[in-house]
Phi, psi and omega in degrees: 000145181236146173306327178238129179088032179298147178285348179283151181299315184234131179227130176283126173251139178247116182275125182240163176243078182073015176249006188311305186292318179304314180298313178302315179295322177296305188298320182284336177281345188256324188250127182306160186047051176225150184201160174270135175255241183277138166254111188257130179260146184299126179281350181203158178297145177209174185293334187270315182218154180283167174313130179076002181270158177304121178261307180225155170229114177276136179204160178249142170231117183061025180086005179256147189272137176215157171228128172259128177240134170284087182268352183096185186277171173104346186231068183285173177277161174218166180291353174300340179231128176219163178249128182260132174248116176273137188235135181289332186201177179299321183299320186287321174302311184295316181302310179287325182294317178298317184290320177282339175266353177300152170059039175111356176285168183215143177284145175248263176194168181044036178090358181266148175210165171246131177278176187298346180266353182091002177283134179274136179233143167258115177262101196243112177288144183299328181301315182299307177308318181295312178294326180285336179267004183302142184290333173282100181304321181300315184290319174299318179293322175296321179297315179302310179302312174304314182297322179299339181271350191266154163264286170271140185289133172252109186297310179303319179294325178289320182294313179299320178296319181296323179282356175084020174279152179267007183299000000 
């Protein structure tokens, strides 16, 4: 995969201010089925990076194509675009949460966080999705109300709430 001309039909680009390679290394080291592809260096001076500096880093996360581009300052990330990580259990929720909030990341609410680059993530346990889709609407509603009070998702607490326990 290349930063320019990926063979995938759709590739998500992430605008960075000098952190493209660091971002790609963090994400690909954390998420299974991920790897760094091509690192493209600027073939000419430009306003964002100097000649020979990293311009783009092509990478896959969980099998999906991304490119991080060192485009310079002025275009930060917002919650209008987020990446969702589906988690099998609480240990996986905790591992991703801890890694993505480290070194300047911050917890937000309802399973959302911002990593140190300002990218918003939703750390969602599979169990939460199952409970919110429960055909028993009262049970699903209790699960959702519990989730709305949380920062990092606590699967046991959401299950207890869904079951009507006051725990």
